[in-house]
C-alpha positions in Angstrom: 169.1 -105.5 -88.9 170.9 -103.4 -91.5 172.7 -105.1 -94.3 175.6 -104.2 -96.3 174.7 -102.7 -99.7 175.3 -104.9 -102.7 178.6 -104.1 -104.4 178.3 -103.5 -108.1 181.9 -104.6 -108.6 181.8 -107.8 -106.6 182.6 -110.8 -108.6 179.6 -113.2 -108.6 179.5 -116.8 -109.6 178.8 -117.5 -113.2 175.7 -119.8 -113.3 176.5 -121.1 -116.8 179.7 -122.7 -115.5 177.8 -124.6 -112.9 178.0 -128.4 -113.6 174.4 -128.8 -112.8 173.2 -126.4 -115.5 175.8 -127.0 -118.1 173.3 -129.0 -120.4 170.9 -126.1 -120.4 173.6 -123.6 -121.2 175.0 -125.6 -124.0 171.5 -126.2 -125.5 170.8 -122.5 -125.3 174.1 -121.6 -126.9 173.5 -124.0 -129.7 170.0 -122.5 -130.4 171.4 -119.0 -130.3 174.2 -120.1 -132.6 171.8 -121.4 -135.1 169.8 -118.2 -135.0 172.9 -116.0 -135.6 174.1 -118.1 -138.5 171.8 -116.7 -141.0 169.9 -113.5 -141.6 166.6 -113.2 -139.7 163.5 -113.6 -141.8 160.2 -111.7 -141.6 156.8 -113.3 -141.3 156.1 -112.7 -144.9 159.4 -114.3 -146.0 158.6 -117.5 -144.1 155.1 -117.6 -145.4 156.4 -117.6 -148.9 158.7 -120.4 -148.0 155.8 -122.4 -146.4 153.8 -122.0 -149.6 156.4 -123.8 -151.5 156.8 -126.5 -148.9 153.4 -127.2 -147.3 152.0 -130.6 -148.4 148.5 -129.7 -147.3 148.4 -126.8 -149.7 149.8 -128.9 -152.5 147.2 -131.6 -151.8 144.4 -129.0 -152.1 145.8 -127.7 -155.3 146.0 -131.3 -156.7 142.4 -131.8 -155.6 141.4 -128.7 -157.7 143.2 -130.1 -160.8 141.5 -133.4 -160.3 138.1 -131.8 -160.0 138.7 -129.8 -163.2 139.6 -132.9 -165.0 136.5 -134.7 -163.7 134.3 -131.7 -164.7 135.6 -132.1 -168.3 134.7 -135.8 -168.0 131.1 -134.8 -167.1 130.9 -132.7 -170.2 131.7 -135.7 -172.4 128.1 -137.0 -171.8 126.7 -134.2 -174.1 129.4 -134.5 -176.7 129.7 -136.7 -179.8 130.9 -140.2 -179.4 132.6 -142.2 -182.2 134.1 -145.7 -182.4 135.7 -148.0 -184.9 134.5 -151.5 -185.2 136.0 -154.4 -187.2 135.5 -158.1 -187.5 136.4 -161.2 -189.5 135.2 -164.8 -189.5 135.7 -168.0 -191.4 133.2 -170.8 -191.8 133.1 -174.3 -193.4 129.5 -175.2 -194.5 128.6 -178.9 -195.2 124.9 -179.6 -196.1 123.0 -182.6 -197.3 122.1 -180.8 -200.5 125.7 -181.1 -201.8 128.3 -183.7 -201.9 131.1 -181.4 -200.6 131.7 -178.6 -198.2 131.8 -174.9 -198.8 134.4 -172.5 -197.2 133.3 -169.0 -196.7 134.8 -166.0 -195.0 133.8 -162.4 -194.5 135.3 -159.3 -193.1 133.8 -155.9 -192.0 134.9 -152.6 -190.7 132.9 -149.6 -189.8 132.6 -146.4 -187.9 129.7 -145.7 -185.6 129.0 -142.2 -184.2 126.3 -140.7 -182.1 125.3 -137.4 -180.7 123.0 -137.1 -177.7 120.0 -135.0 -178.4 118.0 -135.3 -175.2 119.7 -136.8 -172.2 118.7 -134.8 -169.1 120.8 -136.9 -166.8 124.0 -135.9 -168.7 123.1 -132.3 -168.4 122.6 -132.5 -164.6 126.0 -134.4 -164.3 127.7 -131.6 -166.2 126.3 -129.0 -163.7 127.4 -131.2 -160.8 131.0 -131.3 -162.3 131.1 -127.5 -162.4 129.9 -127.3 -158.8 132.6 -129.8 -157.7 135.2 -127.4 -159.2 133.8 -124.6 -157.2 134.0 -126.7 -154.1 137.7 -127.5 -154.8 138.4 -123.8 -155.3 136.8 -123.0 -151.9 138.8 -125.8 -150.2 142.0 -124.4 -151.7 141.1 -121.0 -150.4 140.5 -122.5 -146.9 143.9 -124.4 -147.1 145.6 -121.1 -147.9 144.1 -119.3 -145.0 144.9 -122.3 -142.7 148.6 -122.1 -143.9 148.7 -118.4 -143.1 147.5 -119.0 -139.5 149.7 -122.0 -139.0 152.8 -120.1 -140.2 152.0 -117.1 -138.0 151.5 -119.4 -135.0 154.7 -121.3 -135.6 156.5 -118.0 -136.1 155.4 -116.5 -132.9 155.8 -119.8 -131.0 159.5 -119.6 -131.8 159.7 -115.9 -130.8 157.8 -116.5 -127.6 160.0 -119.5 -126.7 163.1 -117.4 -127.4 161.8 -114.6 -125.2 161.0 -117.0 -122.4 164.6 -118.4 -122.5 165.9 -114.9 -122.5 163.7 -113.9 -119.5 164.7 -117.0 -117.6 168.4 -116.5 -118.2 168.1 -112.8 -117.1 166.3 -113.9 -114.0 168.9 -116.6 -113.4 171.5 -113.9 -113.6 169.6 -111.7 -111.1 169.0 -114.6 -108.7 172.8 -115.5 -108.9 173.6 -111.9 -107.8 171.1 -112.2 -105.0 172.6 -115.5 -104.0 176.0 -114.1 -103.9 174.8 -111.1 -101.8 173.1 -113.4 -99.4 176.3 -115.5 -99.0 178.4 -112.4 -98.3 176.0 -111.1 -95.8 175.9 -114.5 -94.0 179.7 -114.5 -93.9 179.9 -111.2 -92.2 177.0 -112.1 -89.9 174.4 -109.6 -91.0 171.9 -112.3 -92.1 170.9 -115.9 -91.3 171.6 -119.0 -93.3 168.0 -118.9 -94.3 168.5 -116.2 -96.9 171.3 -118.1 -98.6 169.2 -121.3 -98.7 166.3 -119.5 -100.1 168.3 -117.9 -102.7 170.0 -121.2 -103.6 166.6 -122.9 -103.9 165.3 -120.2 -106.2 168.6 -120.4 -108.2 168.1 -124.2 -108.6 164.5 -123.7 -109.7 165.4 -121.1 -112.3 168.0 -123.5 -113.6 165.4 -126.2 -114.1 163.2 -123.6 -115.8 166.1 -122.7 -118.1 166.5 -126.3 -119.2 162.8 -126.5 -120.0 162.8 -123.2 -121.9 165.8 -124.2 -123.9 164.2 -127.5 -124.9 160.9 -125.8 -125.7 162.7 -123.4 -128.0 164.5 -126.2 -129.8 161.1 -128.1 -130.3 159.3 -124.9 -131.6 162.1 -124.1 -133.9 162.0 -127.7 -135.4 158.3 -127.3 -136.0 158.8 -124.0 -137.8 161.7 -125.4 -139.8 159.5 -128.3 -140.9 156.7 -126.1 -141.9 158.8 -123.7 -144.1 161.2 -126.3 -145.4 164.3 -124.6 -144.0 166.9 -125.5 -141.5 167.9 -121.9 -140.6 164.5 -120.2 -140.0 165.2 -117.2 -137.8 162.1 -115.2 -137.2 162.5 -111.5 -136.4 161.1 -110.4 -133.0 158.6 -107.6 -132.5 159.9 -104.1 -132.2 160.5 -102.9 -128.6 158.1 -100.0 -128.9 154.9 -100.8 -130.6 151.2 -100.3 -130.6 149.1 -103.3 -131.5 146.5 -102.6 -134.3 143.0 -102.1 -133.2 140.2 -104.6 -134.1 138.3 -103.3 -137.1 135.3 -103.5 -137.4 134.7 -103.5 -133.6 131.2 -105.0 -133.9 131.0 -108.8 -133.7 127.8 -108.9 -135.8 129.7 -107.4 -138.8 132.2 -110.3 -138.6 129.5 -112.8 -138.4 127.7 -111.3 -141.5 130.9 -111.3 -143.4 131.6 -114.9 -142.5 128.1 -116.1 -143.7 128.7 -114.2 -147.0 132.4 -114.9 -147.8 133.6 -117.9 -145.9 134.9 -120.8 -148.1 133.1 -123.2 -145.9 129.8 -121.4 -146.7 130.6 -121.7 -150.4 131.3 -125.4 -150.1 128.1 -126.0 -148.2 126.0 -124.1 -150.7 127.5 -126.0 -153.6 127.1 -129.3 -151.9 123.5 -128.6 -151.3 123.1 -127.7 -155.0 124.7 -131.0 -155.9 122.4 -132.9 -153.7 119.3 -131.2 -155.4 120.7 -132.0 -158.9 121.1 -135.6 -157.7 117.3 -135.6 -157.1 116.7 -134.3 -160.6 119.0 -137.0 -162.0 117.0 -139.7 -160.2 113.7 -138.2 -161.4 115.0 -138.1 -165.0 115.3 -141.9 -164.9 111.7 -141.9 -166.0 112.4 -139.8 -169.1 113.3 -141.0 -172.6 116.6 -140.4 -174.3 117.1 -139.4 -177.9 120.4 -139.8 -179.9 121.4 -139.0 -183.3 123.2 -142.2 -184.7 125.3 -142.5 -187.8 127.1 -145.5 -189.2 129.3 -146.4 -192.2 130.3 -150.0 -192.7 132.3 -151.9 -195.3 131.7 -155.7 -195.6 133.6 -158.2 -197.7 131.8 -161.6 -197.9 130.8 -164.3 -200.4 127.4 -164.0 -202.3 124.7 -166.5 -201.2 122.9 -166.1 -204.5 125.8 -166.4 -206.8 128.4 -168.6 -205.1 130.5 -168.9 -208.2 131.0 -165.1 -208.3 133.2 -165.3 -205.1 133.4 -162.6 -202.6 131.9 -159.2 -203.1 132.1 -155.8 -201.2 129.3 -154.0 -199.7 129.3 -150.3 -198.5 126.6 -149.3 -196.1 125.9 -145.8 -194.8 123.1 -145.0 -192.4 121.9 -142.1 -190.2 119.0 -141.9 -187.9 117.4 -141.0 -184.6 117.3 -143.5 -181.8 114.8 -143.3 -179.0 114.9 -145.2 -175.7 112.0 -145.1 -173.3 112.2 -146.8 -169.9 108.9 -148.6 -169.0 109.6 -150.5 -165.8 112.8 -151.0 -163.8 111.5 -152.9 -160.7 110.8 -149.7 -158.8 114.6 -148.9 -158.8 114.0 -145.3 -160.1 111.3 -144.6 -157.6 113.4 -145.7 -154.6 116.4 -143.8 -156.0 114.3 -140.7 -156.0 113.4 -141.4 -152.3 117.0 -141.9 -151.4 118.2 -138.7 -153.0 115.4 -136.7 -151.3 116.5 -138.1 -147.9 120.1 -137.1 -148.8 119.0 -133.5 -149.5 117.5 -133.3 -146.1 120.7 -134.7 -144.6 122.8 -132.1 -146.5 120.4 -129.4 -145.4 120.8 -130.4 -141.6 124.6 -130.8 -141.9 124.7 -127.3 -143.6 122.8 -125.8 -140.7 125.0 -127.5 -138.1 128.2 -126.2 -139.9 126.9 -122.7 -140.1 126.0 -122.6 -136.4 129.5 -123.8 -135.6 131.0 -121.2 -138.0 129.0 -118.4 -136.2 130.1 -119.7 -132.8 133.7 -119.8 -134.0 133.6 -116.2 -135.2 132.2 -114.9 -131.9 134.7 -116.9 -129.9 137.6 -115.5 -132.0 136.3 -112.0 -131.8 135.9 -112.0 -128.0 139.2 -113.7 -127.7 140.9 -110.8 -129.5 139.1 -108.3 -127.4 140.1 -110.1 -124.2 143.7 -110.3 -125.4 143.9 -106.6 -126.1 142.6 -105.8 -122.6 144.9 -108.3 -121.1 147.9 -106.6 -122.9 147.0 -103.2 -121.4 146.6 -104.8 -117.9 149.9 -106.5 -118.3 151.7 -103.4 -119.4 150.5 -101.7 -116.2 151.5 -104.7 -114.2 154.9 -104.7 -115.7 155.5 -101.1 -114.6 154.1 -101.9 -111.1 156.3 -105.1 -110.8 159.4 -103.0 -111.8 158.6 -100.5 -109.0 157.9 -103.3 -106.6 161.3 -104.9 -107.3 163.2 -101.7 -106.9 161.4 -101.0 -103.6 162.2 -104.4 -102.3 165.9 -104.2 -103.3 166.1 -100.9 -101.5 164.4 -102.3 -98.5 166.7 -105.3 -98.4 169.7 -103.0 -98.5 168.4 -101.0 -95.5 167.2 -104.1 -93.6 163.4 -103.7 -93.8 163.0 -106.5 -96.3 164.4 -110.0 -96.4 165.9 -111.9 -99.3 162.8 -113.9 -100.2 161.0 -110.6 -100.7 163.4 -109.6 -103.4 163.4 -113.0 -105.0 159.6 -113.0 -105.2 159.6 -109.5 -106.7 162.1 -110.6 -109.3 160.1 -113.7 -110.1 156.9 -111.6 -110.4 158.6 -109.1 -112.8 160.0 -111.7 -115.1 156.7 -113.7 -115.2 154.9 -110.5 -116.0 157.3 -109.7 -118.8 156.9 -113.1 -120.3 153.0 -113.0 -119.9 153.1 -109.6 -121.6 155.1 -110.8 -124.6 152.9 -113.9 -125.0 149.7 -111.8 -124.8 150.9 -109.5 -127.6 151.7 -112.5 -129.8 148.4 -114.0 -129.0 146.6 -110.9 -130.0 148.4 -110.7 -133.4 147.7 -114.4 -134.1 144.2 -114.0 -132.8 143.4 -111.3 -135.3 144.5 -113.6 -138.1 142.3 -116.4 -136.6 139.3 -114.0 -136.5 139.7 -113.2 -140.1 140.2 -116.9 -140.9 137.0 -117.7 -138.9 135.2 -115.0 -141.0 136.7 -116.3 -144.3 138.3 -113.0 -145.2 142.0 -113.8 -144.4 144.4 -113.0 -147.2 148.2 -113.0 -147.5 148.1 -109.2 -147.5 146.9 -109.3 -143.9 150.5 -110.3 -142.9 151.9 -106.9 -144.0 150.6 -104.9 -140.9 152.2 -107.6 -138.6 155.3 -107.5 -140.7 155.5 -103.7 -140.1 155.6 -104.3 -136.3 158.7 -106.5 -136.5 162.1 -105.2 -135.5 164.1 -103.9 -138.4 
C-alpha cells in the first residue's frame, strides 16, 4: 500500500515537552549549560590542572622526599659523632676512723667524639639508602604515567558520554518524526495502528536511553572535575575529520624490549633485589670487628683524697685512641640472620620474575588491544556509511510502500548505534596508545601533544 510522503513542513510533537521525559531534558540542559559556561579545555590543559590537584601524585612526591631524608640518615653511620656529658654529685662520708662526717661534692663536664674507621654494616646501610631513593624516583615516574592515563581516560569518558547523549537526542528527534508520520498515515487510513504503536514504543525506549545517557554524562563529568580540581571542566571534542595516528613501532617485541629496559617497575624490582643482597652482606658483616677513633676531653671539679684540707681541685683530661670491638658469640643470632636474608633474596628473585612476566603480558595485551581497536575503527567507518545508505533506502521504501515503519526505526537505531560505537572506538584507540606506552614504561607528558592536535579548534 502506498503511503503519503513525509511532509518536511509538518509540525511534529516536541519530545522535550513531553511530561514523561522532562527530567531527562532538564538534566541534559543543565549539563550543556555547564559546558557552555566556560571556555573548553584541551587534554594538556586538564592534565596540567590534574598535576596540581592529584593526591596520588603528591603522595609519591612526599615519599621521594622522605626517602631522600632517610638516605641522609643512613650516611650518618659513617660520619663523626659528638656528644656533651655533664654530671654532679654530693656525698656525706662518715667513717669509724674519724669522729665526724665529711661532705664532698664533685662536678664534671666533657665532650666525647668518635669517628667510625671500619664499620661495614654502616656502609651497606648507606648503599641501601641510595637504592631506596632510586626506588622512590621510579615510583614517582610510575605515578606520573598513571595520572596521564587517568586524565586521558576521564577526559574521553566525558566526551564519549556527551556524544552518546547527543546521538540519543538526535535519534529521539528522528523517532518523533517517524511517530508523527505513522500517526498521520493511520489517520488517513494508509497504515495500520501497528505502525503507530511500534513508533511509540521506540520513542519511549529512546526516552529511557536519554535519561540514562544524561545521568551517565553527569557522573563522568563529576569524576573529571574531581580529578582536575575544577567545577567547570569542559573537554574539547575530537575534530570531525581526523586520521588516528598509526602504532609505532608496529612490532610487539620492540615494545616488550623497551618495557624490560625502561619501565619504572623494572627499575624498582632491580633496586629491591640489590637491597636484598646488601641485607645479606649486612648480616654476614655481623661476624666482623668494628674500629672507631674515639676522643674525649673532660673537666672534673672534686675534693682531693690525699689532701682533704686543700679543698676542691680541678682536673683537665684529654684523651684520644682507637677502639676495637670484636663479636665472639651471639647465640647463633648472626648465623640465623644470614639464613633469613638469603631466603628473602630468593623470595625477591621469585617476586621479580613474577612481576616481569606480568609486565610482558600487559605490554602484549595493550599492543594487541590497540591493533584491534584500529581495525575496529576502520570497520565501523565502513559500517557507518552502510548504515546511512540502509536508512535512506528504508525511508524511501517506506514512502513508496515497500517498507514498513519498523524497518525505518530499526535502520535509524542501527545508524545511531554505529555512530556511537565508532566514536567510542576512536577514543579507545587514543587512550589505548597511552596505555601501551604506560605498559612499556615510556609514557611522557609530551605524548599528549599528538592527541591534542586531533581536538577540535
